[in-house]
N, CA, C and O atoms as a GROMACS GRO file, in nm:
protein
  424
    1MET      N    1   0.085  -0.117   0.000
    1MET     CA    2   0.000   0.000   0.000
    1MET      C    3   0.090   0.124   0.000
    1MET      O    4   0.182   0.135   0.081
    2ALA      N    5   0.063   0.215  -0.091
    2ALA     CA    6   0.143   0.337  -0.100
    2ALA      C    7   0.054   0.459  -0.081
    2ALA      O    8  -0.056   0.466  -0.136
    3ILE      N    9   0.102   0.552  -0.005
    3ILE     CA   10   0.030   0.679   0.013
    3ILE      C   11   0.122   0.789  -0.036
    3ILE      O   12   0.237   0.799   0.007
    4THR      N   13   0.072   0.871  -0.126
    4THR     CA   14   0.154   0.975  -0.185
    4THR      C   15   0.096   1.112  -0.156
    4THR      O   16  -0.025   1.130  -0.156
    5ALA      N   17   0.184   1.207  -0.131
    5ALA     CA   18   0.140   1.344  -0.111
    5ALA      C   19   0.171   1.428  -0.235
    5ALA      O   20   0.151   1.549  -0.235
    6ASP      N   21   0.221   1.363  -0.340
    6ASP     CA   22   0.254   1.434  -0.463
    6ASP      C   23   0.125   1.479  -0.530
    6ASP      O   24   0.022   1.413  -0.520
    7PRO      N   25   0.132   1.594  -0.600
    7PRO     CA   26   0.011   1.643  -0.667
    7PRO      C   27  -0.037   1.546  -0.775
    7PRO      O   28   0.043   1.491  -0.851
    8VAL      N   29  -0.166   1.526  -0.780
    8VAL     CA   30  -0.226   1.437  -0.879
    8VAL      C   31  -0.246   1.516  -1.008
    8VAL      O   32  -0.307   1.624  -1.008
    9LEU      N   33  -0.196   1.462  -1.118
    9LEU     CA   34  -0.206   1.530  -1.248
    9LEU      C   35  -0.328   1.485  -1.326
    9LEU      O   36  -0.387   1.563  -1.400
   10SER      N   37  -0.366   1.357  -1.310
   10SER     CA   38  -0.477   1.304  -1.388
   10SER      C   39  -0.535   1.182  -1.319
   10SER      O   40  -0.470   1.118  -1.236
   11ARG      N   41  -0.660   1.150  -1.355
   11ARG     CA   42  -0.728   1.031  -1.303
   11ARG      C   43  -0.802   0.963  -1.417
   11ARG      O   44  -0.849   1.029  -1.510
   12VAL      N   45  -0.813   0.832  -1.408
   12VAL     CA   46  -0.895   0.754  -1.501
   12VAL      C   47  -0.965   0.647  -1.420
   12VAL      O   48  -0.904   0.585  -1.332
   13GLY      N   49  -1.093   0.624  -1.448
   13GLY     CA   50  -1.167   0.521  -1.377
   13GLY      C   51  -1.311   0.559  -1.354
   13GLY      O   52  -1.373   0.626  -1.437
   14THR      N   53  -1.365   0.514  -1.241
   14THR     CA   54  -1.503   0.546  -1.203
   14THR      C   55  -1.500   0.633  -1.077
   14THR      O   56  -1.393   0.670  -1.029
   15ASP      N   57  -1.616   0.664  -1.025
   15ASP     CA   58  -1.621   0.745  -0.904
   15ASP      C   59  -1.564   0.674  -0.782
   15ASP      O   60  -1.512   0.739  -0.692
   16THR      N   61  -1.572   0.542  -0.779
   16THR     CA   62  -1.526   0.468  -0.661
   16THR      C   63  -1.394   0.394  -0.682
   16THR      O   64  -1.326   0.363  -0.584
   17VAL      N   65  -1.357   0.366  -0.806
   17VAL     CA   66  -1.232   0.298  -0.836
   17VAL      C   67  -1.164   0.372  -0.951
   17VAL      O   68  -1.221   0.385  -1.059
   18TYR      N   69  -1.043   0.419  -0.927
   18TYR     CA   70  -0.972   0.492  -1.032
   18TYR      C   71  -0.821   0.480  -1.010
   18TYR      O   72  -0.775   0.436  -0.905
   19VAL      N   73  -0.747   0.520  -1.111
   19VAL     CA   74  -0.602   0.528  -1.103
   19VAL      C   75  -0.564   0.674  -1.119
   19VAL      O   76  -0.610   0.741  -1.212
   20GLU      N   77  -0.480   0.722  -1.029
   20GLU     CA   78  -0.434   0.860  -1.038
   20GLU      C   79  -0.285   0.863  -1.069
   20GLU      O   80  -0.210   0.774  -1.030
   21LEU      N   81  -0.244   0.968  -1.139
   21LEU     CA   82  -0.105   0.985  -1.180
   21LEU      C   83  -0.046   1.104  -1.106
   21LEU      O   84  -0.104   1.212  -1.104
   22ALA      N   85   0.070   1.082  -1.046
   22ALA     CA   86   0.140   1.190  -0.975
   22ALA      C   87   0.281   1.202  -1.029
   22ALA      O   88   0.340   1.104  -1.076
   23LEU      N   89   0.336   1.322  -1.022
   23LEU     CA   90   0.471   1.350  -1.070
   23LEU      C   91   0.549   1.421  -0.960
   23LEU      O   92   0.498   1.510  -0.892
   24ARG      N   93   0.674   1.379  -0.943
   24ARG     CA   94   0.760   1.443  -0.844
   24ARG      C   95   0.898   1.464  -0.908
   24ARG      O   96   0.951   1.376  -0.975
   25TRP      N   97   0.953   1.583  -0.885
   25TRP     CA   98   1.085   1.616  -0.939
   25TRP      C   99   1.194   1.557  -0.851
   25TRP      O  100   1.188   1.568  -0.728
   26LEU      N  101   1.292   1.495  -0.913
   26LEU     CA  102   1.409   1.442  -0.844
   26LEU      C  103   1.533   1.498  -0.912
   26LEU      O  104   1.597   1.431  -0.993
   27SER      N  105   1.566   1.619  -0.879
   27SER     CA  106   1.681   1.687  -0.938
   27SER      C  107   1.664   1.694  -1.090
   27SER      O  108   1.581   1.770  -1.138
   28THR      N  109   1.741   1.616  -1.166
   28THR     CA  110   1.734   1.622  -1.312
   28THR      C  111   1.640   1.517  -1.369
   28THR      O  112   1.623   1.509  -1.491
   29LYS      N  113   1.579   1.438  -1.284
   29LYS     CA  114   1.485   1.333  -1.328
   29LYS      C  115   1.348   1.360  -1.269
   29LYS      O  116   1.331   1.446  -1.182
   30VAL      N  117   1.250   1.285  -1.317
   30VAL     CA  118   1.116   1.292  -1.259
   30VAL      C  119   1.072   1.152  -1.221
   30VAL      O  120   1.106   1.053  -1.286
   31GLU      N  121   0.994   1.146  -1.115
   31GLU     CA  122   0.932   1.020  -1.071
   31GLU      C  123   0.784   1.031  -1.100
   31GLU      O  124   0.717   1.124  -1.055
   32ILE      N  125   0.733   0.935  -1.176
   32ILE     CA  126   0.592   0.933  -1.213
   32ILE      C  127   0.530   0.808  -1.152
   32ILE      O  128   0.580   0.697  -1.171
   33THR      N  129   0.422   0.827  -1.078
   33THR     CA  130   0.361   0.716  -1.005
   33THR      C  131   0.214   0.703  -1.041
   33THR      O  132   0.140   0.801  -1.046
   34ALA      N  133   0.172   0.579  -1.067
   34ALA     CA  134   0.031   0.548  -1.089
   34ALA      C  135  -0.019   0.469  -0.968
   34ALA      O  136   0.039   0.367  -0.931
   35THR      N  137  -0.126   0.518  -0.908
   35THR     CA  138  -0.181   0.457  -0.787
   35THR      C  139  -0.329   0.425  -0.808
   35THR      O  140  -0.407   0.512  -0.847
   36ARG      N  141  -0.366   0.299  -0.782
   36ARG     CA  142  -0.506   0.258  -0.789
   36ARG      C  143  -0.571   0.295  -0.656
   36ARG      O  144  -0.518   0.265  -0.549
   37VAL      N  145  -0.686   0.361  -0.665
   37VAL     CA  146  -0.758   0.406  -0.546
   37VAL      C  147  -0.898   0.344  -0.550
   37VAL      O  148  -0.968   0.352  -0.651
   38GLU      N  149  -0.938   0.284  -0.439
   38GLU     CA  150  -1.072   0.227  -0.429
   38GLU      C  151  -1.138   0.280  -0.302
   38GLU      O  152  -1.085   0.263  -0.192
   39HIS      N  153  -1.253   0.343  -0.319
   39HIS     CA  154  -1.331   0.392  -0.205
   39HIS      C  155  -1.433   0.285  -0.168
   39HIS      O  156  -1.512   0.242  -0.251
   40LEU      N  157  -1.429   0.244  -0.042
   40LEU     CA  158  -1.520   0.141   0.007
   40LEU      C  159  -1.634   0.210   0.082
   40LEU      O  160  -1.615   0.254   0.196
   41PRO      N  161  -1.752   0.221   0.020
   41PRO     CA  162  -1.859   0.302   0.077
   41PRO      C  163  -1.913   0.251   0.211
   41PRO      O  164  -1.953   0.331   0.295
   42VAL      N  165  -1.915   0.121   0.232
   42VAL     CA  166  -1.972   0.068   0.356
   42VAL      C  167  -1.883   0.103   0.476
   42VAL      O  168  -1.932   0.147   0.580
   43SER      N  169  -1.752   0.084   0.460
   43SER     CA  170  -1.660   0.109   0.571
   43SER      C  171  -1.602   0.250   0.568
   43SER      O  172  -1.531   0.291   0.661
   44LEU      N  173  -1.630   0.325   0.461
   44LEU     CA  174  -1.577   0.461   0.442
   44LEU      C  175  -1.424   0.462   0.438
   44LEU      O  176  -1.361   0.562   0.472
   45GLN      N  177  -1.365   0.352   0.395
   45GLN     CA  178  -1.220   0.344   0.382
   45GLN      C  179  -1.180   0.376   0.238
   45GLN      O  180  -1.259   0.366   0.145
   46CYS      N  181  -1.054   0.414   0.225
   46CYS     CA  182  -0.994   0.439   0.094
   46CYS      C  183  -0.870   0.351   0.084
   46CYS      O  184  -0.775   0.368   0.161
   47VAL      N  185  -0.869   0.258  -0.009
   47VAL     CA  186  -0.757   0.167  -0.027
   47VAL      C  187  -0.674   0.215  -0.145
   47VAL      O  188  -0.727   0.238  -0.254
   48ARG      N  189  -0.544   0.232  -0.123
   48ARG     CA  190  -0.453   0.280  -0.227
   48ARG      C  191  -0.348   0.174  -0.253
   48ARG      O  192  -0.292   0.116  -0.160
   49GLU      N  193  -0.321   0.149  -0.382
   49GLU     CA  194  -0.220   0.051  -0.420
   49GLU      C  195  -0.140   0.106  -0.539
   49GLU      O  196  -0.196   0.139  -0.643
   50GLU      N  197  -0.010   0.115  -0.521
   50GLU     CA  198   0.074   0.161  -0.631
   50GLU      C  199   0.079   0.051  -0.736
   50GLU      O  200   0.108  -0.064  -0.706
   51ILE      N  201   0.050   0.088  -0.862
   51ILE     CA  202   0.054  -0.011  -0.969
   51ILE      C  203   0.168   0.014  -1.067
   51ILE      O  204   0.196  -0.071  -1.152
   52GLY      N  205   0.235   0.128  -1.056
   52GLY     CA  206   0.348   0.155  -1.144
   52GLY      C  207   0.424   0.277  -1.100
   52GLY      O  208   0.367   0.374  -1.049
   53ARG      N  209   0.555   0.271  -1.122
   53ARG     CA  210   0.642   0.384  -1.087
   53ARG      C  211   0.757   0.386  -1.187
   53ARG      O  212   0.819   0.284  -1.215
   54GLU      N  213   0.784   0.504  -1.239
   54GLU     CA  214   0.895   0.522  -1.333
   54GLU      C  215   0.978   0.641  -1.286
   54GLU      O  216   0.924   0.746  -1.250
   55ILE      N  217   1.109   0.624  -1.286
   55ILE     CA  218   1.202   0.734  -1.262
   55ILE      C  219   1.280   0.751  -1.392
   55ILE      O  220   1.357   0.663  -1.431
   56VAL      N  221   1.259   0.864  -1.458
   56VAL     CA  222   1.312   0.883  -1.593
   56VAL      C  223   1.368   1.023  -1.610
   56VAL      O  224   1.342   1.113  -1.530
   57ASP      N  225   1.447   1.040  -1.715
   57ASP     CA  226   1.491   1.173  -1.755
   57ASP      C  227   1.368   1.252  -1.802
   57ASP      O  228   1.269   1.193  -1.846
   58VAL      N  229   1.375   1.382  -1.792
   58VAL     CA  230   1.262   1.467  -1.830
   58VAL      C  231   1.218   1.440  -1.973
   58VAL      O  232   1.098   1.440  -2.003
   59GLU      N  233   1.314   1.415  -2.062
   59GLU     CA  234   1.282   1.391  -2.204
   59GLU      C  235   1.197   1.265  -2.224
   59GLU      O  236   1.124   1.255  -2.322
   60ASP      N  237   1.205   1.170  -2.131
   60ASP     CA  238   1.132   1.044  -2.143
   60ASP      C  239   1.005   1.040  -2.060
   60ASP      O  240   0.936   0.938  -2.056
   61ALA      N  241   0.972   1.149  -1.993
   61ALA     CA  242   0.860   1.150  -1.898
   61ALA      C  243   0.725   1.127  -1.965
   61ALA      O  244   0.642   1.054  -1.912
   62VAL      N  245   0.703   1.188  -2.080
   62VAL     CA  246   0.572   1.173  -2.147
   62VAL      C  247   0.552   1.028  -2.190
   62VAL      O  248   0.443   0.973  -2.171
   63ASN      N  249   0.655   0.966  -2.246
   63ASN     CA  250   0.643   0.826  -2.287
   63ASN      C  251   0.621   0.734  -2.167
   63ASN      O  252   0.542   0.640  -2.175
   64ALA      N  253   0.690   0.761  -2.057
   64ALA     CA  254   0.671   0.681  -1.936
   64ALA      C  255   0.529   0.695  -1.884
   64ALA      O  256   0.469   0.597  -1.839
   65ALA      N  257   0.474   0.815  -1.889
   65ALA     CA  258   0.336   0.838  -1.845
   65ALA      C  259   0.237   0.762  -1.934
   65ALA      O  260   0.139   0.707  -1.884
   66CYS      N  261   0.263   0.759  -2.063
   66CYS     CA  262   0.177   0.683  -2.155
   66CYS      C  263   0.182   0.534  -2.121
   66CYS      O  264   0.079   0.466  -2.124
   67ASP      N  265   0.300   0.484  -2.089
   67ASP     CA  266   0.313   0.343  -2.049
   67ASP      C  267   0.232   0.316  -1.922
   67ASP      O  268   0.165   0.213  -1.913
   68LEU      N  269   0.237   0.407  -1.827
   68LEU     CA  270   0.160   0.391  -1.703
   68LEU      C  271   0.010   0.398  -1.729
   68LEU      O  272  -0.068   0.334  -1.659
   69GLU      N  273  -0.030   0.476  -1.828
   69GLU     CA  274  -0.173   0.483  -1.862
   69GLU      C  275  -0.223   0.348  -1.914
   69GLU      O  276  -0.335   0.308  -1.884
   70TRP      N  277  -0.140   0.279  -1.993
   70TRP     CA  278  -0.177   0.145  -2.041
   70TRP      C  279  -0.188   0.047  -1.925
   70TRP      O  280  -0.278  -0.036  -1.922
   71ILE      N  281  -0.095   0.056  -1.830
   71ILE     CA  282  -0.101  -0.029  -1.711
   71ILE      C  283  -0.228   0.000  -1.632
   71ILE      O  284  -0.295  -0.092  -1.585
   72ALA      N  285  -0.262   0.128  -1.619
   72ALA     CA  286  -0.384   0.168  -1.549
   72ALA      C  287  -0.508   0.112  -1.619
   72ALA      O  288  -0.598   0.061  -1.554
   73ALA      N  289  -0.511   0.121  -1.751
   73ALA     CA  290  -0.626   0.070  -1.828
   73ALA      C  291  -0.641  -0.080  -1.806
   73ALA      O  292  -0.752  -0.129  -1.786
   74ASP      N  293  -0.530  -0.154  -1.812
   74ASP     CA  294  -0.536  -0.298  -1.789
   74ASP      C  295  -0.587  -0.329  -1.648
   74ASP      O  296  -0.669  -0.419  -1.630
   75CYS      N  297  -0.538  -0.256  -1.550
   75CYS     CA  298  -0.579  -0.275  -1.411
   75CYS      C  299  -0.729  -0.249  -1.394
   75CYS      O  300  -0.798  -0.326  -1.327
   76LEU      N  301  -0.777  -0.142  -1.453
   76LEU     CA  302  -0.918  -0.107  -1.441
   76LEU      C  303  -1.008  -0.200  -1.522
   76LEU      O  304  -1.122  -0.226  -1.482
   77ASP      N  305  -0.957  -0.250  -1.634
   77ASP     CA  306  -1.036  -0.343  -1.716
   77ASP      C  307  -1.061  -0.474  -1.642
   77ASP      O  308  -1.163  -0.539  -1.664
   78GLU      N  309  -0.969  -0.513  -1.555
   78GLU     CA  310  -0.985  -0.638  -1.479
   78GLU      C  311  -1.112  -0.635  -1.394
   78GLU      O  312  -1.173  -0.739  -1.370
   79THR      N  313  -1.151  -0.517  -1.348
   79THR     CA  314  -1.269  -0.505  -1.261
   79THR      C  315  -1.384  -0.430  -1.329
   79THR      O  316  -1.487  -0.404  -1.266
   80GLY      N  317  -1.366  -0.395  -1.456
   80GLY     CA  318  -1.472  -0.323  -1.528
   80GLY      C  319  -1.489  -0.180  -1.484
   80GLY      O  320  -1.599  -0.125  -1.491
   81ASP      N  321  -1.380  -0.117  -1.439
   81ASP     CA  322  -1.387   0.020  -1.386
   81ASP      C  323  -1.317   0.123  -1.473
   81ASP      O  324  -1.271   0.225  -1.421
   82ARG      N  325  -1.306   0.100  -1.605
   82ARG     CA  326  -1.233   0.196  -1.689
   82ARG      C  327  -1.298   0.333  -1.682
   82ARG      O  328  -1.228   0.432  -1.661
   83GLY      N  329  -1.428   0.343  -1.700
   83GLY     CA  330  -1.502   0.468  -1.679
   83GLY      C  331  -1.452   0.588  -1.756
   83GLY      O  332  -1.433   0.580  -1.877
   84TRP      N  333  -1.431   0.699  -1.687
   84TRP     CA  334  -1.396   0.828  -1.745
   84TRP      C  335  -1.246   0.856  -1.735
   84TRP      O  336  -1.171   0.782  -1.671
   85LYS      N  337  -1.205   0.963  -1.801
   85LYS     CA  338  -1.065   1.005  -1.796
   85LYS      C  339  -1.061   1.157  -1.790
   85LYS      O  340  -1.123   1.225  -1.872
   86ASP      N  341  -0.987   1.212  -1.691
   86ASP     CA  342  -0.969   1.357  -1.682
   86ASP      C  343  -0.898   1.408  -1.806
   86ASP      O  344  -0.952   1.488  -1.883
   87ILE      N  345  -0.777   1.360  -1.825
   87ILE     CA  346  -0.688   1.399  -1.932
   87ILE      C  347  -0.589   1.283  -1.946
   87ILE      O  348  -0.556   1.219  -1.846
   88GLY      N  349  -0.543   1.257  -2.065
   88GLY     CA  350  -0.446   1.149  -2.083
   88GLY      C  351  -0.322   1.169  -1.997
   88GLY      O  352  -0.279   1.282  -1.976
   89PHE      N  353  -0.265   1.059  -1.948
   89PHE     CA  354  -0.148   1.069  -1.860
   89PHE      C  355  -0.032   1.139  -1.930
   89PHE      O  356   0.036   1.222  -1.870
   90GLY      N  357  -0.008   1.106  -2.057
   90GLY     CA  358   0.101   1.171  -2.131
   90GLY      C  359   0.078   1.320  -2.147
   90GLY      O  360   0.170   1.400  -2.130
   91GLU      N  361  -0.045   1.356  -2.180
   91GLU     CA  362  -0.080   1.497  -2.196
   91GLU      C  363  -0.068   1.573  -2.063
   91GLU      O  364  -0.025   1.688  -2.061
   92ALA      N  365  -0.107   1.508  -1.954
   92ALA     CA  366  -0.097   1.571  -1.822
   92ALA      C  367   0.048   1.598  -1.783
   92ALA      O  368   0.079   1.704  -1.730
   93VAL      N  369   0.136   1.503  -1.810
   93VAL     CA  370   0.278   1.521  -1.780
   93VAL      C  371   0.338   1.628  -1.870
   93VAL      O  372   0.417   1.711  -1.824
   94GLU      N  373   0.301   1.626  -1.998
   94GLU     CA  374   0.350   1.728  -2.090
   94GLU      C  375   0.310   1.868  -2.042
   94GLU      O  376   0.391   1.961  -2.047
   95HIS      N  377   0.187   1.882  -1.996
   95HIS     CA  378   0.139   2.011  -1.945
   95HIS      C  379   0.218   2.051  -1.820
   95HIS      O  380   0.257   2.168  -1.806
   96ALA      N  381   0.242   1.957  -1.729
   96ALA     CA  382   0.318   1.986  -1.607
   96ALA      C  383   0.461   2.028  -1.640
   96ALA      O  384   0.515   2.119  -1.577
   97LEU      N  385   0.523   1.962  -1.737
   97LEU     CA  386   0.659   1.996  -1.776
   97LEU      C  387   0.663   2.134  -1.841
   97LEU      O  388   0.755   2.213  -1.816
   98ASP      N  389   0.563   2.164  -1.926
   98ASP     CA  390   0.556   2.296  -1.988
   98ASP      C  391   0.543   2.406  -1.883
   98ASP      O  392   0.606   2.511  -1.894
   99MET      N  393   0.459   2.381  -1.781
   99MET     CA  394   0.441   2.479  -1.673
   99MET      C  395   0.573   2.498  -1.596
   99MET      O  396   0.610   2.611  -1.563
  100ALA      N  397   0.643   2.390  -1.569
  100ALA     CA  398   0.770   2.399  -1.497
  100ALA      C  399   0.873   2.477  -1.576
  100ALA      O  400   0.948   2.558  -1.521
  101HIS      N  401   0.878   2.452  -1.706
  101HIS     CA  402   0.973   2.526  -1.792
  101HIS      C  403   0.938   2.674  -1.798
  101HIS      O  404   1.026   2.759  -1.797
  102ALA      N  405   0.808   2.704  -1.805
  102ALA     CA  406   0.764   2.844  -1.808
  102ALA      C  407   0.800   2.916  -1.677
  102ALA      O  408   0.844   3.031  -1.678
  103LEU      N  409   0.782   2.848  -1.565
  103LEU     CA  410   0.817   2.908  -1.435
  103LEU      C  411   0.968   2.927  -1.424
  103LEU      O  412   1.014   3.027  -1.368
  104ALA      N  413   1.044   2.833  -1.476
  104ALA     CA  414   1.190   2.843  -1.469
  104ALA      C  415   1.241   2.957  -1.556
  104ALA      O  416   1.344   3.017  -1.526
  105ALA      N  417   1.170   2.987  -1.665
  105ALA     CA  418   1.212   3.093  -1.756
  105ALA      C  419   1.186   3.233  -1.700
  105ALA      O  420   1.244   3.330  -1.748
  106GLU      N  421   1.099   3.243  -1.600
  106GLU     CA  422   1.065   3.375  -1.543
  106GLU      C  423   1.177   3.429  -1.458
  106GLU      O  424   1.166   3.539  -1.403
   0.00000   0.00000   0.00000
């Protein structure tokens, strides 16, 4: 079980079962984590399970996020919880990297 405080960039799934993508900067690399989250309505618990983690160079971050999105889709398909998608994982990481570059340029 993994609990992350990293900002969530995107989610895919249903209201009660979904996979969220988080990104964390590690000096010159980024760590991208996909976590399956299941809300249990009867017990009011939230179960979190890390299903993928990549530590990559910034140039490879979008591709790594796309790989994690496929893992998330497979995980959610096992239980029929594919549901909705906020934004594609690759697109979400690309947007986060663009924002970071824009802030660094200021």
